[in-house]
mmCIF file of the N, C-alpha and C atoms, coordinates in Angstrom:
data_MODEL
# 
_entry.id   MODEL 
# 
loop_
_atom_site.group_PDB 
_atom_site.id 
_atom_site.type_symbol 
_atom_site.label_atom_id 
_atom_site.label_alt_id 
_atom_site.label_comp_id 
_atom_site.label_asym_id 
_atom_site.label_entity_id 
_atom_site.label_seq_id 
_atom_site.pdbx_PDB_ins_code 
_atom_site.Cartn_x 
_atom_site.Cartn_y 
_atom_site.Cartn_z 
_atom_site.occupancy 
_atom_site.B_iso_or_equiv 
_atom_site.pdbx_formal_charge 
_atom_site.auth_seq_id 
_atom_site.auth_comp_id 
_atom_site.auth_asym_id 
_atom_site.auth_atom_id 
_atom_site.pdbx_PDB_model_num 
ATOM 1   N N  . MET A 1 1  ? 1.868   1.939   14.355  1.00 0.00 ? 1  MET A N  1 
ATOM 2   C CA . MET A 1 1  ? 2.347   0.979   13.555  1.00 0.00 ? 1  MET A CA 1 
ATOM 3   C C  . MET A 1 1  ? 2.513   1.598   12.039  1.00 0.00 ? 1  MET A C  1 
ATOM 4   N N  . VAL A 1 2  ? 3.464   1.504   11.679  1.00 0.00 ? 2  VAL A N  1 
ATOM 5   C CA . VAL A 1 2  ? 3.877   1.595   10.110  1.00 0.00 ? 2  VAL A CA 1 
ATOM 6   C C  . VAL A 1 2  ? 4.404   0.517   9.281   1.00 0.00 ? 2  VAL A C  1 
ATOM 7   N N  . GLU A 1 3  ? 3.959   0.236   7.912   1.00 0.00 ? 3  GLU A N  1 
ATOM 8   C CA . GLU A 1 3  ? 4.468   -0.745  7.310   1.00 0.00 ? 3  GLU A CA 1 
ATOM 9   C C  . GLU A 1 3  ? 4.669   -0.207  5.592   1.00 0.00 ? 3  GLU A C  1 
ATOM 10  N N  . ILE A 1 4  ? 6.087   -0.421  5.269   1.00 0.00 ? 4  ILE A N  1 
ATOM 11  C CA . ILE A 1 4  ? 6.266   0.363   3.913   1.00 0.00 ? 4  ILE A CA 1 
ATOM 12  C C  . ILE A 1 4  ? 6.657   -1.014  3.087   1.00 0.00 ? 4  ILE A C  1 
ATOM 13  N N  . PHE A 1 5  ? 5.799   -0.283  1.900   1.00 0.00 ? 5  PHE A N  1 
ATOM 14  C CA . PHE A 1 5  ? 6.003   -1.523  1.199   1.00 0.00 ? 5  PHE A CA 1 
ATOM 15  C C  . PHE A 1 5  ? 6.736   -1.403  -0.386  1.00 0.00 ? 5  PHE A C  1 
ATOM 16  N N  . LYS A 1 6  ? 7.565   -1.711  -0.879  1.00 0.00 ? 6  LYS A N  1 
ATOM 17  C CA . LYS A 1 6  ? 7.998   -1.553  -2.391  1.00 0.00 ? 6  LYS A CA 1 
ATOM 18  C C  . LYS A 1 6  ? 7.157   -1.719  -3.344  1.00 0.00 ? 6  LYS A C  1 
ATOM 19  N N  . THR A 1 7  ? 6.632   -0.940  -4.537  1.00 0.00 ? 7  THR A N  1 
ATOM 20  C CA . THR A 1 7  ? 5.925   -1.384  -5.565  1.00 0.00 ? 7  THR A CA 1 
ATOM 21  C C  . THR A 1 7  ? 6.346   -1.225  -6.915  1.00 0.00 ? 7  THR A C  1 
ATOM 22  N N  . ASN A 1 8  ? 5.600   -1.252  -7.733  1.00 0.00 ? 8  ASN A N  1 
ATOM 23  C CA . ASN A 1 8  ? 6.149   -0.989  -9.553  1.00 0.00 ? 8  ASN A CA 1 
ATOM 24  C C  . ASN A 1 8  ? 5.016   0.469   -9.858  1.00 0.00 ? 8  ASN A C  1 
ATOM 25  N N  . VAL A 1 9  ? 3.905   0.958   -8.924  1.00 0.00 ? 9  VAL A N  1 
ATOM 26  C CA . VAL A 1 9  ? 3.191   1.642   -9.332  1.00 0.00 ? 9  VAL A CA 1 
ATOM 27  C C  . VAL A 1 9  ? 3.891   2.737   -9.794  1.00 0.00 ? 9  VAL A C  1 
ATOM 28  N N  . ASN A 1 10 ? 3.075   2.844   -11.071 1.00 0.00 ? 10 ASN A N  1 
ATOM 29  C CA . ASN A 1 10 ? 4.251   4.671   -12.183 1.00 0.00 ? 10 ASN A CA 1 
ATOM 30  C C  . ASN A 1 10 ? 3.338   5.252   -12.092 1.00 0.00 ? 10 ASN A C  1 
ATOM 31  N N  . ASN A 1 11 ? 2.295   5.568   -11.852 1.00 0.00 ? 11 ASN A N  1 
ATOM 32  C CA . ASN A 1 11 ? 1.376   6.391   -12.496 1.00 0.00 ? 11 ASN A CA 1 
ATOM 33  C C  . ASN A 1 11 ? 0.113   6.850   -11.158 1.00 0.00 ? 11 ASN A C  1 
ATOM 34  N N  . LYS A 1 12 ? -0.192  8.142   -11.120 1.00 0.00 ? 12 LYS A N  1 
ATOM 35  C CA . LYS A 1 12 ? -1.248  8.506   -9.885  1.00 0.00 ? 12 LYS A CA 1 
ATOM 36  C C  . LYS A 1 12 ? -2.285  8.148   -10.399 1.00 0.00 ? 12 LYS A C  1 
ATOM 37  N N  . LYS A 1 13 ? -2.865  7.628   -11.665 1.00 0.00 ? 13 LYS A N  1 
ATOM 38  C CA . LYS A 1 13 ? -4.326  7.199   -11.670 1.00 0.00 ? 13 LYS A CA 1 
ATOM 39  C C  . LYS A 1 13 ? -4.482  6.018   -10.977 1.00 0.00 ? 13 LYS A C  1 
ATOM 40  N N  . LEU A 1 14 ? -3.253  5.060   -11.193 1.00 0.00 ? 14 LEU A N  1 
ATOM 41  C CA . LEU A 1 14 ? -3.329  3.774   -10.759 1.00 0.00 ? 14 LEU A CA 1 
ATOM 42  C C  . LEU A 1 14 ? -3.247  3.719   -8.979  1.00 0.00 ? 14 LEU A C  1 
ATOM 43  N N  . ALA A 1 15 ? -2.398  4.518   -8.686  1.00 0.00 ? 15 ALA A N  1 
ATOM 44  C CA . ALA A 1 15 ? -2.329  5.139   -7.245  1.00 0.00 ? 15 ALA A CA 1 
ATOM 45  C C  . ALA A 1 15 ? -3.593  5.314   -6.566  1.00 0.00 ? 15 ALA A C  1 
ATOM 46  N N  . GLY A 1 16 ? -4.226  6.153   -7.267  1.00 0.00 ? 16 GLY A N  1 
ATOM 47  C CA . GLY A 1 16 ? -5.836  6.313   -6.778  1.00 0.00 ? 16 GLY A CA 1 
ATOM 48  C C  . GLY A 1 16 ? -6.501  5.355   -6.851  1.00 0.00 ? 16 GLY A C  1 
ATOM 49  N N  . THR A 1 17 ? -6.485  4.429   -7.750  1.00 0.00 ? 17 THR A N  1 
ATOM 50  C CA . THR A 1 17 ? -7.507  3.436   -7.249  1.00 0.00 ? 17 THR A CA 1 
ATOM 51  C C  . THR A 1 17 ? -7.131  2.529   -6.478  1.00 0.00 ? 17 THR A C  1 
ATOM 52  N N  . LEU A 1 18 ? -5.760  1.910   -6.494  1.00 0.00 ? 18 LEU A N  1 
ATOM 53  C CA . LEU A 1 18 ? -5.617  1.306   -5.160  1.00 0.00 ? 18 LEU A CA 1 
ATOM 54  C C  . LEU A 1 18 ? -6.097  1.789   -3.698  1.00 0.00 ? 18 LEU A C  1 
ATOM 55  N N  . LEU A 1 19 ? -5.348  3.351   -3.659  1.00 0.00 ? 19 LEU A N  1 
ATOM 56  C CA . LEU A 1 19 ? -5.827  3.763   -2.522  1.00 0.00 ? 19 LEU A CA 1 
ATOM 57  C C  . LEU A 1 19 ? -7.446  3.837   -1.939  1.00 0.00 ? 19 LEU A C  1 
ATOM 58  N N  . LYS A 1 20 ? -8.360  3.799   -2.777  1.00 0.00 ? 20 LYS A N  1 
ATOM 59  C CA . LYS A 1 20 ? -9.556  4.328   -2.860  1.00 0.00 ? 20 LYS A CA 1 
ATOM 60  C C  . LYS A 1 20 ? -9.854  1.801   -2.606  1.00 0.00 ? 20 LYS A C  1 
ATOM 61  N N  . GLU A 1 21 ? -9.575  1.331   -3.077  1.00 0.00 ? 21 GLU A N  1 
ATOM 62  C CA . GLU A 1 21 ? -9.570  0.044   -2.641  1.00 0.00 ? 21 GLU A CA 1 
ATOM 63  C C  . GLU A 1 21 ? -8.773  -0.007  -1.229  1.00 0.00 ? 21 GLU A C  1 
ATOM 64  N N  . LEU A 1 22 ? -7.824  -0.172  -1.183  1.00 0.00 ? 22 LEU A N  1 
ATOM 65  C CA . LEU A 1 22 ? -7.051  -0.396  0.190   1.00 0.00 ? 22 LEU A CA 1 
ATOM 66  C C  . LEU A 1 22 ? -8.002  0.459   1.208   1.00 0.00 ? 22 LEU A C  1 
ATOM 67  N N  . HIS A 1 23 ? -8.549  1.711   0.990   1.00 0.00 ? 23 HIS A N  1 
ATOM 68  C CA . HIS A 1 23 ? -9.476  1.940   2.100   1.00 0.00 ? 23 HIS A CA 1 
ATOM 69  C C  . HIS A 1 23 ? -10.582 1.650   2.276   1.00 0.00 ? 23 HIS A C  1 
ATOM 70  N N  . ALA A 1 24 ? -11.058 0.910   1.280   1.00 0.00 ? 24 ALA A N  1 
ATOM 71  C CA . ALA A 1 24 ? -12.783 0.545   1.373   1.00 0.00 ? 24 ALA A CA 1 
ATOM 72  C C  . ALA A 1 24 ? -12.447 -0.510  2.107   1.00 0.00 ? 24 ALA A C  1 
ATOM 73  N N  . SER A 1 25 ? -11.263 -1.375  1.959   1.00 0.00 ? 25 SER A N  1 
ATOM 74  C CA . SER A 1 25 ? -11.290 -2.856  2.910   1.00 0.00 ? 25 SER A CA 1 
ATOM 75  C C  . SER A 1 25 ? -10.552 -2.282  3.909   1.00 0.00 ? 25 SER A C  1 
ATOM 76  N N  . PHE A 1 26 ? -9.697  -1.950  4.575   1.00 0.00 ? 26 PHE A N  1 
ATOM 77  C CA . PHE A 1 26 ? -9.264  -1.318  5.614   1.00 0.00 ? 26 PHE A CA 1 
ATOM 78  C C  . PHE A 1 26 ? -9.622  0.251   6.279   1.00 0.00 ? 26 PHE A C  1 
ATOM 79  N N  . PRO A 1 27 ? -10.869 0.526   6.576   1.00 0.00 ? 27 PRO A N  1 
ATOM 80  C CA . PRO A 1 27 ? -11.068 1.969   7.024   1.00 0.00 ? 27 PRO A CA 1 
ATOM 81  C C  . PRO A 1 27 ? -10.663 2.277   7.796   1.00 0.00 ? 27 PRO A C  1 
ATOM 82  N N  . CYS A 1 28 ? -9.732  1.471   8.872   1.00 0.00 ? 28 CYS A N  1 
ATOM 83  C CA . CYS A 1 28 ? -8.897  1.867   10.320  1.00 0.00 ? 28 CYS A CA 1 
ATOM 84  C C  . CYS A 1 28 ? -7.449  2.585   9.577   1.00 0.00 ? 28 CYS A C  1 
ATOM 85  N N  . TYR A 1 29 ? -7.010  1.918   8.515   1.00 0.00 ? 29 TYR A N  1 
ATOM 86  C CA . TYR A 1 29 ? -5.558  2.434   8.224   1.00 0.00 ? 29 TYR A CA 1 
ATOM 87  C C  . TYR A 1 29 ? -5.965  3.519   7.551   1.00 0.00 ? 29 TYR A C  1 
ATOM 88  N N  . CYS A 1 30 ? -4.638  4.071   7.764   1.00 0.00 ? 30 CYS A N  1 
ATOM 89  C CA . CYS A 1 30 ? -4.056  5.477   6.496   1.00 0.00 ? 30 CYS A CA 1 
ATOM 90  C C  . CYS A 1 30 ? -3.411  4.906   5.686   1.00 0.00 ? 30 CYS A C  1 
ATOM 91  N N  . PHE A 1 31 ? -3.330  5.569   4.239   1.00 0.00 ? 31 PHE A N  1 
ATOM 92  C CA . PHE A 1 31 ? -2.552  4.831   2.960   1.00 0.00 ? 31 PHE A CA 1 
ATOM 93  C C  . PHE A 1 31 ? -1.669  5.931   2.467   1.00 0.00 ? 31 PHE A C  1 
ATOM 94  N N  . ASN A 1 32 ? -0.845  5.988   1.561   1.00 0.00 ? 32 ASN A N  1 
ATOM 95  C CA . ASN A 1 32 ? -0.272  6.908   0.663   1.00 0.00 ? 32 ASN A CA 1 
ATOM 96  C C  . ASN A 1 32 ? 0.979   6.527   -0.210  1.00 0.00 ? 32 ASN A C  1 
ATOM 97  N N  . PHE A 1 33 ? 1.009   7.091   -1.206  1.00 0.00 ? 33 PHE A N  1 
ATOM 98  C CA . PHE A 1 33 ? 1.977   6.332   -2.080  1.00 0.00 ? 33 PHE A CA 1 
ATOM 99  C C  . PHE A 1 33 ? 2.777   7.338   -2.277  1.00 0.00 ? 33 PHE A C  1 
ATOM 100 N N  . ASP A 1 34 ? 4.191   7.011   -2.565  1.00 0.00 ? 34 ASP A N  1 
ATOM 101 C CA . ASP A 1 34 ? 4.949   8.146   -2.711  1.00 0.00 ? 34 ASP A CA 1 
ATOM 102 C C  . ASP A 1 34 ? 5.905   7.762   -3.989  1.00 0.00 ? 34 ASP A C  1 
ATOM 103 N N  . LEU A 1 35 ? 5.175   8.028   -5.335  1.00 0.00 ? 35 LEU A N  1 
ATOM 104 C CA . LEU A 1 35 ? 5.855   7.749   -6.141  1.00 0.00 ? 35 LEU A CA 1 
ATOM 105 C C  . LEU A 1 35 ? 7.403   8.462   -6.724  1.00 0.00 ? 35 LEU A C  1 
ATOM 106 N N  . ASP A 1 36 ? 7.552   9.622   -5.805  1.00 0.00 ? 36 ASP A N  1 
ATOM 107 C CA . ASP A 1 36 ? 8.597   10.184  -6.311  1.00 0.00 ? 36 ASP A CA 1 
ATOM 108 C C  . ASP A 1 36 ? 9.995   9.290   -5.897  1.00 0.00 ? 36 ASP A C  1 
ATOM 109 N N  . ASP A 1 37 ? 9.696   8.452   -4.876  1.00 0.00 ? 37 ASP A N  1 
ATOM 110 C CA . ASP A 1 37 ? 10.900  7.476   -4.426  1.00 0.00 ? 37 ASP A CA 1 
ATOM 111 C C  . ASP A 1 37 ? 11.035  6.502   -4.900  1.00 0.00 ? 37 ASP A C  1 
ATOM 112 N N  . CYS A 1 38 ? 12.470  5.867   -5.404  1.00 0.00 ? 38 CYS A N  1 
ATOM 113 C CA . CYS A 1 38 ? 12.894  5.251   -6.392  1.00 0.00 ? 38 CYS A CA 1 
ATOM 114 C C  . CYS A 1 38 ? 12.253  3.970   -6.152  1.00 0.00 ? 38 CYS A C  1 
ATOM 115 N N  . ASP A 1 39 ? 11.554  3.672   -4.836  1.00 0.00 ? 39 ASP A N  1 
ATOM 116 C CA . ASP A 1 39 ? 10.798  2.263   -4.645  1.00 0.00 ? 39 ASP A CA 1 
ATOM 117 C C  . ASP A 1 39 ? 9.442   2.175   -4.935  1.00 0.00 ? 39 ASP A C  1 
ATOM 118 N N  . ARG A 1 40 ? 8.771   3.610   -5.274  1.00 0.00 ? 40 ARG A N  1 
ATOM 119 C CA . ARG A 1 40 ? 7.756   3.821   -5.434  1.00 0.00 ? 40 ARG A CA 1 
ATOM 120 C C  . ARG A 1 40 ? 6.602   3.251   -4.329  1.00 0.00 ? 40 ARG A C  1 
ATOM 121 N N  . ILE A 1 41 ? 7.061   3.695   -3.051  1.00 0.00 ? 41 ILE A N  1 
ATOM 122 C CA . ILE A 1 41 ? 6.602   3.056   -1.626  1.00 0.00 ? 41 ILE A CA 1 
ATOM 123 C C  . ILE A 1 41 ? 4.980   3.043   -1.494  1.00 0.00 ? 41 ILE A C  1 
ATOM 124 N N  . LEU A 1 42 ? 4.444   2.408   -0.938  1.00 0.00 ? 42 LEU A N  1 
ATOM 125 C CA . LEU A 1 42 ? 2.943   2.304   -0.271  1.00 0.00 ? 42 LEU A CA 1 
ATOM 126 C C  . LEU A 1 42 ? 3.256   2.224   1.110   1.00 0.00 ? 42 LEU A C  1 
ATOM 127 N N  . ARG A 1 43 ? 2.768   3.605   1.750   1.00 0.00 ? 43 ARG A N  1 
ATOM 128 C CA . ARG A 1 43 ? 2.838   3.313   3.357   1.00 0.00 ? 43 ARG A CA 1 
ATOM 129 C C  . ARG A 1 43 ? 1.802   3.070   3.728   1.00 0.00 ? 43 ARG A C  1 
ATOM 130 N N  . VAL A 1 44 ? 1.415   2.423   4.855   1.00 0.00 ? 44 VAL A N  1 
ATOM 131 C CA . VAL A 1 44 ? 0.167   2.112   5.520   1.00 0.00 ? 44 VAL A CA 1 
ATOM 132 C C  . VAL A 1 44 ? 0.556   2.104   7.729   1.00 0.00 ? 44 VAL A C  1 
ATOM 133 N N  . GLN A 1 45 ? -0.544  3.454   8.082   1.00 0.00 ? 45 GLN A N  1 
ATOM 134 C CA . GLN A 1 45 ? -0.427  3.380   9.167   1.00 0.00 ? 45 GLN A CA 1 
ATOM 135 C C  . GLN A 1 45 ? -1.365  3.292   9.972   1.00 0.00 ? 45 GLN A C  1 
ATOM 136 N N  . SER A 1 46 ? -1.034  2.564   10.767  1.00 0.00 ? 46 SER A N  1 
ATOM 137 C CA . SER A 1 46 ? -2.447  2.030   11.765  1.00 0.00 ? 46 SER A CA 1 
ATOM 138 C C  . SER A 1 46 ? -2.255  2.470   13.323  1.00 0.00 ? 46 SER A C  1 
ATOM 139 N N  . GLU A 1 47 ? -3.134  2.965   14.050  1.00 0.00 ? 47 GLU A N  1 
ATOM 140 C CA . GLU A 1 47 ? -2.792  3.865   15.077  1.00 0.00 ? 47 GLU A CA 1 
ATOM 141 C C  . GLU A 1 47 ? -3.006  2.813   16.198  1.00 0.00 ? 47 GLU A C  1 
ATOM 142 N N  . ASP A 1 48 ? -4.012  1.965   16.219  1.00 0.00 ? 48 ASP A N  1 
ATOM 143 C CA . ASP A 1 48 ? -4.518  0.776   16.938  1.00 0.00 ? 48 ASP A CA 1 
ATOM 144 C C  . ASP A 1 48 ? -4.349  -0.544  16.662  1.00 0.00 ? 48 ASP A C  1 
ATOM 145 N N  . ILE A 1 49 ? -4.589  -0.990  15.721  1.00 0.00 ? 49 ILE A N  1 
ATOM 146 C CA . ILE A 1 49 ? -4.867  -2.331  15.141  1.00 0.00 ? 49 ILE A CA 1 
ATOM 147 C C  . ILE A 1 49 ? -3.592  -2.749  14.496  1.00 0.00 ? 49 ILE A C  1 
ATOM 148 N N  . SER A 1 50 ? -2.988  -4.015  14.649  1.00 0.00 ? 50 SER A N  1 
ATOM 149 C CA . SER A 1 50 ? -2.066  -4.523  13.457  1.00 0.00 ? 50 SER A CA 1 
ATOM 150 C C  . SER A 1 50 ? -2.416  -4.453  11.930  1.00 0.00 ? 50 SER A C  1 
ATOM 151 N N  . ILE A 1 51 ? -1.425  -4.558  11.765  1.00 0.00 ? 51 ILE A N  1 
ATOM 152 C CA . ILE A 1 51 ? -1.689  -4.463  10.088  1.00 0.00 ? 51 ILE A CA 1 
ATOM 153 C C  . ILE A 1 51 ? -1.748  -5.358  9.206   1.00 0.00 ? 51 ILE A C  1 
ATOM 154 N N  . GLU A 1 52 ? -2.810  -5.807  8.407   1.00 0.00 ? 52 GLU A N  1 
ATOM 155 C CA . GLU A 1 52 ? -3.089  -7.111  7.619   1.00 0.00 ? 52 GLU A CA 1 
ATOM 156 C C  . GLU A 1 52 ? -1.939  -7.029  6.799   1.00 0.00 ? 52 GLU A C  1 
ATOM 157 N N  . LEU A 1 53 ? -0.786  -7.542  6.625   1.00 0.00 ? 53 LEU A N  1 
ATOM 158 C CA . LEU A 1 53 ? 0.187   -7.650  5.947   1.00 0.00 ? 53 LEU A CA 1 
ATOM 159 C C  . LEU A 1 53 ? -0.142  -8.277  4.019   1.00 0.00 ? 53 LEU A C  1 
ATOM 160 N N  . THR A 1 54 ? -0.351  -9.324  4.972   1.00 0.00 ? 54 THR A N  1 
ATOM 161 C CA . THR A 1 54 ? -0.771  -10.469 3.350   1.00 0.00 ? 54 THR A CA 1 
ATOM 162 C C  . THR A 1 54 ? -2.124  -10.116 2.905   1.00 0.00 ? 54 THR A C  1 
ATOM 163 N N  . LYS A 1 55 ? -3.366  -9.428  3.487   1.00 0.00 ? 55 LYS A N  1 
ATOM 164 C CA . LYS A 1 55 ? -4.489  -8.831  3.062   1.00 0.00 ? 55 LYS A CA 1 
ATOM 165 C C  . LYS A 1 55 ? -3.955  -7.945  2.018   1.00 0.00 ? 55 LYS A C  1 
ATOM 166 N N  . ILE A 1 56 ? -3.420  -7.054  2.247   1.00 0.00 ? 56 ILE A N  1 
ATOM 167 C CA . ILE A 1 56 ? -2.936  -5.740  2.060   1.00 0.00 ? 56 ILE A CA 1 
ATOM 168 C C  . ILE A 1 56 ? -2.082  -6.252  0.800   1.00 0.00 ? 56 ILE A C  1 
ATOM 169 N N  . ILE A 1 57 ? -1.470  -7.160  0.488   1.00 0.00 ? 57 ILE A N  1 
ATOM 170 C CA . ILE A 1 57 ? -0.350  -7.753  -0.445  1.00 0.00 ? 57 ILE A CA 1 
ATOM 171 C C  . ILE A 1 57 ? -1.134  -8.159  -1.526  1.00 0.00 ? 57 ILE A C  1 
ATOM 172 N N  . GLN A 1 58 ? -2.472  -8.879  -1.246  1.00 0.00 ? 58 GLN A N  1 
ATOM 173 C CA . GLN A 1 58 ? -3.313  -9.581  -1.997  1.00 0.00 ? 58 GLN A CA 1 
ATOM 174 C C  . GLN A 1 58 ? -3.929  -8.583  -2.847  1.00 0.00 ? 58 GLN A C  1 
ATOM 175 N N  . ILE A 1 59 ? -4.485  -7.793  -1.882  1.00 0.00 ? 59 ILE A N  1 
ATOM 176 C CA . ILE A 1 59 ? -5.288  -6.599  -3.031  1.00 0.00 ? 59 ILE A CA 1 
ATOM 177 C C  . ILE A 1 59 ? -4.482  -5.942  -3.951  1.00 0.00 ? 59 ILE A C  1 
ATOM 178 N N  . VAL A 1 60 ? -3.111  -5.661  -3.786  1.00 0.00 ? 60 VAL A N  1 
ATOM 179 C CA . VAL A 1 60 ? -2.562  -5.149  -4.516  1.00 0.00 ? 60 VAL A CA 1 
ATOM 180 C C  . VAL A 1 60 ? -2.046  -5.637  -5.705  1.00 0.00 ? 60 VAL A C  1 
ATOM 181 N N  . LYS A 1 61 ? -1.594  -7.348  -5.443  1.00 0.00 ? 61 LYS A N  1 
ATOM 182 C CA . LYS A 1 61 ? -1.540  -8.257  -6.566  1.00 0.00 ? 61 LYS A CA 1 
ATOM 183 C C  . LYS A 1 61 ? -2.636  -8.505  -7.619  1.00 0.00 ? 61 LYS A C  1 
ATOM 184 N N  . ALA A 1 62 ? -3.673  -8.289  -6.988  1.00 0.00 ? 62 ALA A N  1 
ATOM 185 C CA . ALA A 1 62 ? -4.623  -8.262  -7.427  1.00 0.00 ? 62 ALA A CA 1 
ATOM 186 C C  . ALA A 1 62 ? -4.925  -7.453  -8.942  1.00 0.00 ? 62 ALA A C  1 
ATOM 187 N N  . HIS A 1 63 ? -4.024  -6.398  -8.701  1.00 0.00 ? 63 HIS A N  1 
ATOM 188 C CA . HIS A 1 63 ? -4.094  -5.439  -9.833  1.00 0.00 ? 63 HIS A CA 1 
ATOM 189 C C  . HIS A 1 63 ? -2.902  -5.190  -10.844 1.00 0.00 ? 63 HIS A C  1 
ATOM 190 N N  . SER A 1 64 ? -2.426  -6.639  -10.546 1.00 0.00 ? 64 SER A N  1 
ATOM 191 C CA . SER A 1 64 ? -0.973  -6.763  -11.576 1.00 0.00 ? 64 SER A CA 1 
ATOM 192 C C  . SER A 1 64 ? 0.163   -6.414  -11.307 1.00 0.00 ? 64 SER A C  1 
ATOM 193 N N  . ILE A 1 65 ? 0.369   -5.588  -9.865  1.00 0.00 ? 65 ILE A N  1 
ATOM 194 C CA . ILE A 1 65 ? 1.096   -4.805  -8.987  1.00 0.00 ? 65 ILE A CA 1 
ATOM 195 C C  . ILE A 1 65 ? 2.102   -6.280  -8.493  1.00 0.00 ? 65 ILE A C  1 
ATOM 196 N N  . GLU A 1 66 ? 3.607   -5.389  -8.564  1.00 0.00 ? 66 GLU A N  1 
ATOM 197 C CA . GLU A 1 66 ? 4.721   -5.924  -7.625  1.00 0.00 ? 66 GLU A CA 1 
ATOM 198 C C  . GLU A 1 66 ? 4.503   -5.400  -6.824  1.00 0.00 ? 66 GLU A C  1 
ATOM 199 N N  . VAL A 1 67 ? 4.785   -5.974  -5.028  1.00 0.00 ? 67 VAL A N  1 
ATOM 200 C CA . VAL A 1 67 ? 4.463   -5.817  -3.942  1.00 0.00 ? 67 VAL A CA 1 
ATOM 201 C C  . VAL A 1 67 ? 5.030   -6.252  -3.143  1.00 0.00 ? 67 VAL A C  1 
ATOM 202 N N  . SER A 1 68 ? 6.035   -5.790  -2.071  1.00 0.00 ? 68 SER A N  1 
ATOM 203 C CA . SER A 1 68 ? 7.124   -6.555  -1.367  1.00 0.00 ? 68 SER A CA 1 
ATOM 204 C C  . SER A 1 68 ? 7.112   -5.676  0.115   1.00 0.00 ? 68 SER A C  1 
ATOM 205 N N  . LEU A 1 69 ? 7.244   -6.352  1.283   1.00 0.00 ? 69 LEU A N  1 
ATOM 206 C CA . LEU A 1 69 ? 7.267   -5.368  2.433   1.00 0.00 ? 69 LEU A CA 1 
ATOM 207 C C  . LEU A 1 69 ? 8.944   -4.988  2.589   1.00 0.00 ? 69 LEU A C  1 
ATOM 208 N N  . LEU A 1 70 ? 9.323   -3.664  2.971   1.00 0.00 ? 70 LEU A N  1 
ATOM 209 C CA . LEU A 1 70 ? 10.492  -3.247  2.633   1.00 0.00 ? 70 LEU A CA 1 
ATOM 210 C C  . LEU A 1 70 ? 10.868  -3.906  4.321   1.00 0.00 ? 70 LEU A C  1 
ATOM 211 N N  . GLU A 1 71 ? 12.003  -4.061  4.616   1.00 0.00 ? 71 GLU A N  1 
ATOM 212 C CA . GLU A 1 71 ? 12.531  -4.222  5.787   1.00 0.00 ? 71 GLU A CA 1 
ATOM 213 C C  . GLU A 1 71 ? 13.532  -3.172  6.293   1.00 0.00 ? 71 GLU A C  1 
ATOM 214 N N  . GLU A 1 72 ? 12.973  -3.115  7.613   1.00 0.00 ? 72 GLU A N  1 
ATOM 215 C CA . GLU A 1 72 ? 14.237  -1.855  8.275   1.00 0.00 ? 72 GLU A CA 1 
ATOM 216 C C  . GLU A 1 72 ? 15.767  -2.569  8.278   1.00 0.00 ? 72 GLU A C  1 
# 
């Protein structure tokens, strides 16, 4: 399962900080940012379990980052 979020993360340092916190909270998920994409996407992948969208959004918003789920 893969979920993609649109964000306004604009630098690698902030992306790194968020990735560390997200991985600490959800060690079973794989996270990465694509800051070169116009939507500065956060990609979340899980092999076995469903992705906890609400909790991920709460963690990201706690850093004053705009985040929304991109629908297919």
